[in-house]
C-alpha positions in Angstrom: 37.0 26.3 169.9 36.6 25.0 172.9 35.5 21.8 174.3 31.9 23.1 176.0 30.9 24.7 172.6 31.3 21.1 170.7 27.4 19.6 169.3 27.4 16.0 169.6 28.2 14.0 167.1 31.4 15.8 166.6 34.9 15.9 167.6 37.4 19.0 167.0 40.3 18.0 164.4 43.6 19.2 162.9 42.7 19.7 159.3 44.6 20.5 156.3 42.5 22.4 153.3 44.5 22.5 150.0 43.2 25.5 148.1 44.7 27.2 145.1 48.0 24.8 145.2 48.5 26.2 149.1 47.7 23.9 151.6 46.8 25.3 155.1 46.5 24.1 158.3 43.0 24.5 160.2 41.2 23.7 163.4 37.9 22.2 162.2 35.0 19.7 163.1 33.7 16.0 161.6 31.3 13.9 162.5 31.6 11.2 164.7 30.5 7.7 163.1 30.2 4.7 165.0 28.7 1.8 163.7 24.7 1.2 164.0 23.2 -1.6 163.9 18.8 -1.8 163.3 17.4 -4.7 164.8 14.3 -4.8 165.2 12.2 -7.9 167.1 15.5 -9.6 167.8 16.9 -9.5 164.3 19.9 -7.4 163.0 18.5 -6.2 160.2 21.4 -4.2 159.0 24.9 -2.4 160.2 26.0 1.1 158.7 28.2 4.1 160.0 25.6 6.7 161.4 26.3 9.9 163.1 26.0 9.6 167.0 23.3 11.9 167.5 19.5 11.4 166.8 20.1 7.8 167.2 15.7 7.4 168.0 15.1 9.1 164.8 17.5 7.5 163.0 15.6 4.3 164.1 12.4 5.3 163.4 13.1 6.7 159.8 15.0 3.4 159.0 11.8 1.3 160.0 9.6 2.9 158.3 11.3 3.3 154.9 12.5 -0.1 155.2 8.5 -1.5 155.7 9.4 -3.0 159.5 7.3 -0.8 160.8 3.7 0.2 159.6 3.3 3.4 161.7 5.8 5.4 164.1 3.3 3.7 167.3 4.9 0.3 166.0 8.4 1.4 167.6 8.2 0.5 171.4 12.2 1.6 172.9 15.3 2.5 170.6 18.8 0.4 173.1 22.0 2.4 172.9 25.1 -0.6 174.0 
């Protein structure tokens, strides 16, 4: 596995897989998780752990699901710090 082939939001790591009573070391990819604060109109609505890929879609989906946005056009911007 080469660094250039790793998709965004994933990190290569060494893991131990336990199968049928045996432990085997292997290379694998694990999802990155970072704290994400959803702030709408200057008010923090929630902080959760999320994979840092597609955060714009995540913000839009959260805003619509929670009733903070009535339609996608109401999301005027997404910022990252």
